[in-house]
C-alpha positions in Angstrom: 38.0 68.2 94.6 34.4 68.4 93.0 33.5 65.8 90.7 30.4 66.3 88.5 28.4 63.0 87.4 29.9 61.4 84.3 27.5 60.8 81.6 25.3 58.6 81.1 24.3 57.3 84.3 21.3 54.8 84.8 18.0 56.2 86.3 17.3 55.1 89.9 14.4 53.9 91.6 14.8 55.6 95.1 13.8 54.0 98.2 12.6 55.9 101.2 10.3 58.5 102.2 9.3 61.9 103.0 8.1 63.6 106.0 7.0 67.1 106.5 4.4 69.7 106.9 2.7 72.6 105.2 1.4 76.0 106.4 -1.0 78.4 104.3 -2.6 81.5 104.8 -5.1 83.4 102.7 -6.9 86.7 103.5 -8.9 89.2 101.3 -9.2 93.0 101.6 -12.2 94.1 99.6 -12.1 92.4 96.3 -8.2 91.5 96.6 -7.0 88.2 97.8 -3.3 87.5 98.9 -1.9 84.1 100.1 1.1 82.5 101.0 2.1 78.7 101.4 5.0 77.1 102.8 5.7 73.4 102.5 8.9 71.8 103.9 10.0 67.9 104.0 12.6 66.0 105.6 13.4 63.1 103.1 15.3 59.9 102.8 15.5 59.0 99.3 18.6 57.3 98.1 19.7 54.6 95.5 22.9 53.4 93.8 23.7 51.2 90.6 26.7 50.9 88.6 28.3 53.3 86.5 27.7 53.1 83.0 30.9 55.3 81.8 33.5 54.0 84.0 33.9 50.7 84.7 34.2 49.8 88.5 32.5 52.7 90.0 29.2 53.0 91.6 26.8 56.2 91.4 24.9 57.1 94.7 22.4 59.9 95.3 20.5 60.9 98.2 17.8 63.4 98.7 17.8 64.9 102.5 15.0 67.5 102.2 13.0 69.5 99.8 10.7 72.7 100.3 8.1 75.2 98.4 7.2 78.7 98.9 4.4 80.2 96.9 2.6 83.4 96.9 -0.9 84.1 95.5 -2.6 87.3 94.2 -5.9 87.4 93.0 -9.1 89.0 92.7 -12.5 88.1 93.4 -16.0 89.2 92.9 -19.2 87.3 93.8 -18.3 84.0 93.6 -15.4 83.9 91.2 -11.9 84.1 91.9 -9.0 85.2 89.4 -5.5 84.6 90.8 -1.9 84.4 89.7 0.5 82.2 91.5 4.3 82.1 91.7 6.9 80.6 94.2 10.0 78.5 94.3 11.2 75.2 95.1 14.4 73.8 96.7 16.0 70.6 97.3 19.1 69.3 99.2 20.9 66.4 97.3 23.9 64.7 97.3 25.8 62.8 94.7 28.7 60.3 95.2 30.9 58.3 93.3 32.7 55.0 95.2 34.6 51.9 94.0 33.2 48.6 94.0 36.5 46.9 94.8 37.6 48.9 98.0 34.1 50.8 98.5 36.5 54.2 99.0 34.0 56.9 98.3 35.0 60.1 96.1 34.3 63.2 97.8 30.6 64.0 98.2 29.0 66.6 96.0 26.2 68.4 97.7 24.6 71.3 95.6 21.6 73.3 96.3 18.9 73.0 93.9 15.9 75.2 93.0 13.1 76.1 90.3 10.7 78.6 90.0 7.2 78.3 89.0 
C-alpha cells in the first residue's frame, strides 16, 4: 500500500550532509566545443516533525543520493565562447509516516525524482 504525504506538512530543517564527486570534460574541434559533466553524491539528509493534518502521526523524510548530468555545445572564436547547456538531475528520497504512540511506521514511500535543466 502506498500513501502519499497528507497536506499540509511543515517544512524541515534537515540534518546531515553530502559526500560525492564530479567529473567533467570539454574538447574542441575547430571552432566547435563539446562538454559533459557528471556529479554524484551520497547524502544523509533527514528530518521529521508532527503531521499537521493527522494528529498522532509523524512525517519523516530522507534523501539518500542525488546527481546531475549535463552536456554543453558551443562555438568559439578568438577569446569568445557562446554555448548552450542542458541536463538532468535526479534524487533518491523517502517519505514515511509513523505513529507517535507506538512508533510503528507505515510503509516507506521511495520515489525516483528528476528535473531537466
